[in-house]
Each structure stands twice: as structure tokens, then as C-alpha cells.
KEKOLMAR-634694 format. One record per residue (C-alpha): residue in one letter; x, y, z. Coordinates in steps of 0.5 Angstrom, whole numbers, padded with zeros to 4 digits, always signed. Layout:
N
aXYZ;...
// end
This chain:
305
x+0168+0296+0203;x+0163+0290+0201;x+0165+0283+0201;x+0163+0279+0195;x+0158+0273+0197;x+0162+0267+0197;x+0161+0262+0191;x+0156+0257+0193;x+0159+0250+0194;x+0158+0245+0188;x+0157+0238+0190;x+0157+0233+0184;x+0151+0228+0183;x+0153+0221+0185;x+0154+0218+0178;x+0158+0224+0176;x+0162+0223+0182;x+0163+0216+0181;x+0165+0217+0173;x+0170+0222+0175;x+0173+0218+0180;x+0173+0212+0176;x+0177+0216+0170;x+0182+0218+0175;x+0183+0212+0178;x+0183+0208+0171;x+0188+0213+0168;x+0193+0212+0174;x+0192+0204+0173;x+0194+0205+0166;x+0200+0209+0168;x+0202+0205+0174;x+0201+0198+0170;x+0206+0199+0164;x+0207+0194+0158;x+0214+0191+0159;x+0218+0188+0153;x+0221+0181+0154;x+0218+0174+0157;x+0215+0178+0163;x+0210+0181+0158;x+0205+0176+0159;x+0205+0177+0166;x+0204+0185+0165;x+0198+0183+0160;x+0195+0179+0165;x+0195+0184+0171;x+0192+0189+0166;x+0187+0184+0164;x+0184+0183+0171;x+0185+0190+0173;x+0183+0195+0167;x+0177+0197+0164;x+0172+0193+0169;x+0169+0194+0176;x+0165+0199+0179;x+0171+0202+0182;x+0168+0203+0189;x+0174+0202+0193;x+0178+0207+0189;x+0172+0212+0189;x+0172+0212+0197;x+0180+0214+0197;x+0179+0219+0192;x+0172+0222+0195;x+0175+0222+0202;x+0181+0225+0200;x+0177+0231+0197;x+0175+0232+0204;x+0182+0234+0206;x+0184+0238+0199;x+0189+0233+0198;x+0192+0233+0191;x+0188+0229+0186;x+0194+0226+0183;x+0196+0223+0190;x+0189+0221+0191;x+0188+0217+0185;x+0195+0213+0186;x+0192+0211+0193;x+0185+0209+0189;x+0189+0205+0184;x+0193+0201+0189;x+0187+0199+0193;x+0184+0197+0186;x+0190+0193+0184;x+0190+0189+0191;x+0182+0188+0190;x+0184+0185+0183;x+0189+0181+0186;x+0184+0178+0191;x+0179+0177+0185;x+0184+0173+0181;x+0185+0168+0187;x+0178+0168+0189;x+0176+0165+0182;x+0181+0160+0182;x+0179+0153+0182;x+0182+0152+0189;x+0178+0157+0191;x+0171+0159+0188;x+0172+0156+0182;x+0169+0161+0178;x+0169+0162+0170;x+0166+0169+0170;x+0168+0176+0173;x+0166+0183+0171;x+0162+0180+0165;x+0168+0176+0162;x+0173+0170+0163;x+0176+0170+0169;x+0184+0171+0169;x+0185+0164+0170;x+0181+0162+0164;x+0183+0168+0159;x+0190+0166+0161;x+0192+0160+0165;x+0192+0158+0173;x+0200+0159+0173;x+0199+0166+0170;x+0193+0168+0174;x+0197+0166+0181;x+0203+0170+0179;x+0199+0176+0176;x+0195+0176+0183;x+0202+0176+0187;x+0205+0182+0182;x+0199+0186+0183;x+0199+0185+0191;x+0206+0187+0191;x+0205+0193+0186;x+0200+0196+0190;x+0205+0197+0196;x+0210+0199+0192;x+0206+0205+0189;x+0204+0207+0196;x+0211+0207+0198;x+0213+0211+0193;x+0214+0219+0194;x+0209+0221+0189;x+0204+0218+0193;x+0205+0223+0199;x+0211+0227+0201;x+0211+0225+0208;x+0214+0219+0209;x+0210+0218+0215;x+0204+0218+0211;x+0206+0213+0206;x+0208+0208+0212;x+0201+0209+0215;x+0198+0207+0208;x+0202+0201+0207;x+0201+0199+0214;x+0193+0200+0214;x+0193+0196+0207;x+0197+0191+0210;x+0192+0190+0216;x+0186+0190+0212;x+0189+0185+0207;x+0192+0180+0211;x+0191+0174+0216;x+0187+0179+0220;x+0183+0182+0214;x+0181+0180+0207;x+0185+0173+0207;x+0183+0171+0214;x+0176+0172+0212;x+0177+0168+0206;x+0180+0162+0210;x+0174+0163+0215;x+0169+0163+0208;x+0172+0156+0206;x+0172+0153+0212;x+0164+0155+0213;x+0162+0152+0207;x+0156+0147+0208;x+0157+0149+0216;x+0151+0153+0219;x+0154+0160+0222;x+0150+0164+0226;x+0149+0172+0225;x+0155+0174+0229;x+0160+0169+0225;x+0157+0171+0219;x+0158+0179+0221;x+0165+0177+0223;x+0167+0173+0216;x+0164+0179+0212;x+0167+0184+0216;x+0174+0181+0215;x+0173+0178+0208;x+0170+0185+0205;x+0169+0190+0210;x+0176+0191+0212;x+0179+0193+0205;x+0173+0198+0204;x+0174+0201+0211;x+0181+0202+0209;x+0179+0205+0203;x+0175+0210+0206;x+0180+0212+0211;x+0186+0213+0206;x+0183+0220+0204;x+0184+0222+0212;x+0191+0219+0212;x+0193+0222+0206;x+0190+0229+0208;x+0194+0228+0215;x+0187+0229+0219;x+0186+0228+0226;x+0184+0222+0230;x+0177+0224+0230;x+0176+0225+0223;x+0179+0218+0221;x+0175+0215+0226;x+0169+0217+0223;x+0171+0215+0216;x+0173+0208+0218;x+0166+0207+0222;x+0163+0210+0215;x+0167+0205+0211;x+0166+0199+0216;x+0158+0200+0216;x+0158+0201+0208;x+0162+0195+0207;x+0157+0191+0211;x+0151+0193+0207;x+0155+0192+0201;x+0156+0185+0202;x+0149+0184+0204;x+0147+0187+0198;x+0152+0183+0194;x+0149+0176+0197;x+0142+0179+0195;x+0144+0180+0188;x+0147+0173+0188;x+0141+0170+0190;x+0136+0174+0186;x+0140+0177+0180;x+0142+0174+0174;x+0149+0173+0171;x+0148+0178+0166;x+0146+0184+0171;x+0152+0182+0176;x+0157+0180+0171;x+0159+0174+0175;x+0156+0167+0176;x+0149+0168+0179;x+0147+0163+0185;x+0154+0160+0187;x+0153+0162+0194;x+0147+0157+0195;x+0150+0152+0191;x+0156+0152+0195;x+0153+0152+0202;x+0156+0159+0203;x+0155+0163+0209;x+0151+0169+0208;x+0146+0174+0211;x+0141+0172+0206;x+0142+0164+0208;x+0142+0166+0216;x+0136+0171+0216;x+0133+0170+0209;x+0132+0176+0204;x+0127+0180+0207;x+0131+0181+0214;x+0137+0181+0210;x+0135+0187+0206;x+0132+0191+0212;x+0139+0190+0216;x+0143+0192+0210;x+0138+0199+0209;x+0140+0200+0217;x+0147+0199+0216;x+0147+0204+0210;x+0143+0209+0214;x+0148+0208+0220;x+0154+0209+0215;x+0151+0216+0212;x+0150+0218+0220;x+0158+0218+0221;x+0159+0223+0216;x+0154+0228+0219;x+0160+0233+0221;x+0163+0233+0214;x+0157+0237+0211;x+0155+0238+0204;x+0162+0236+0201;x+0161+0229+0204;x+0154+0228+0200;x+0157+0223+0194;x+0159+0219+0200;x+0153+0219+0203;x+0149+0218+0197;x+0154+0212+0196;x+0151+0209+0202;x+0144+0209+0199;x+0146+0206+0192;x+0150+0200+0195;x+0144+0197+0197;x+0139+0199+0191;x+0144+0197+0186;x+0143+0191+0181;x+0150+0190+0179;
// end
């Protein structure tokens, strides 16, 4: 008896994969951020304003796509992607406040504190942060309590004083003070890289993957995050407000510590390309199913927005 040939693996292109993940994460966000009635409705409106209908959803894409490597249910992956995007949105709300970067524009529209007011923006950020952890802790995210605990602990570590928030503190202290390459690398690894690293690793946590696979995805996310931040710094220096959706040229004006400031544009670009290639190499063992993740590594250093 002959065995029929296996169906060829169909791997979507990066634009198709990004669009598909964005739709699933956006739908999850819309469901997980309902509009309550009563006086707190303004808070919910600000939360939805800052989170829905904007951004590349790269962190959500990493969660969804890495989960797909382990045949995780798409609804569970979308919930994790949505939780990460909530936490990311909270960080952007607070980053734009007058006490931080004082930016009036985010994702091509007025920042949350401009669209509402500072107090509402602070509360919206606080509520998005706590909602993110609530979503990860709910049984609908994963049937295994240990998996949910690992997701909560991983996101907390990426976002806290030894992660994103710690990086923001270093960033503020470094304004107007020259840092060397190692210091800028650490700042950016904490402020931006840790959340991107967790996003890539989260799919392996959902899939209950072994430590070796988790380590490879974490390494991929670490190098991807570093490349992404350098590309972001280059866009701030060379791009336009229309391209980026946020005020261009603010890093140099504020004396921000960036790889562009330390290395210059050309060396910074070369360093980003090296990191992107390194990120893709970490995925070699995952085969063709990881093609969209490998393509993302190239995309983050060539994008114009």
C-alpha cells in the first residue's frame, strides 16, 4: 500500500503573517478591554484609545508566531499577545508624559495625555499594566497554572526595575551625559529589549517547550530587540514625523544616549544589521516554520516607520 505524499508546508510571507497576527491580537484586545458603564467609562475609553487601532503589534506578533512553533491554540496565543501589547501601551502612555519625554504625538495621533488629560493618562497606564497581568493569570490563557505563573513572572521581570522601568530610569539619568557603547547597550536591553525578548519566549512558555528551545527564542528576542532599538534611533535621527508617527529628532534635542550618538549613523546601522543576522541564526533549528520570525529580523532594520 503506497503512502500519500505529505502536504507541503505553506509558510506565509512576513506581511501576511504580520497582518494575521495583528488581526488576532487586535480582536483579543477589543474583547479584553470592554467599555464599562458608569463614571469609570472615561478610563476605559483612554485605555482603548492608547491600545487599539495603532502600532505595528510586533510584540504581539512575536508571541503569536513563537506559539505557533509549538501548535499552541491561536486564541491562547492571542491573549498573551494582547497582554504584552497592553503593557507596552502603558509604557508608551507614561513615556509620553511631561515628566518623562513630554511628547505630544504617538502613532500618528495625539498622545493619551493630550487627548484626555495627564491624570487620566496616568490612570489608563496603571490600569493597562494591571489588566495585562490579570489576563495572563486567567485560566482561558492556559489550562496549566504553572504556565500561567511563568508567564506572569516573565512579564513582571521584563517590565520591572530590572527591565523596562529600570531602563527608563537609566535613560532619564543619562540625558546630556555621554555613555559608552556598553552602557548604551545595557540601557536599551533593559528599556526595550527585555519586553521583546519575553514576547519571543512567551510562545515557548505557552507550548511548554524544553529549556533549549526557550533559550534559543529568548536569544533571538534579545538580539532582535537590540537591532530594533538601533533602527528606531536611526529613524528618529533620519526619518520624518509623518513616517514614524511620533515627533522626529527628539533624541538628539534631548541629549538622549543612543547607539547613533555613540557610533554615528553608518556604524550604528552596520551594528543593527549584524544583530539582526545573529537573531535569525538562533532560529536555525526550528526549520521553515520559523521563516516569518527570521524575516522579521531583516524587516526591523530596513523599515521606515
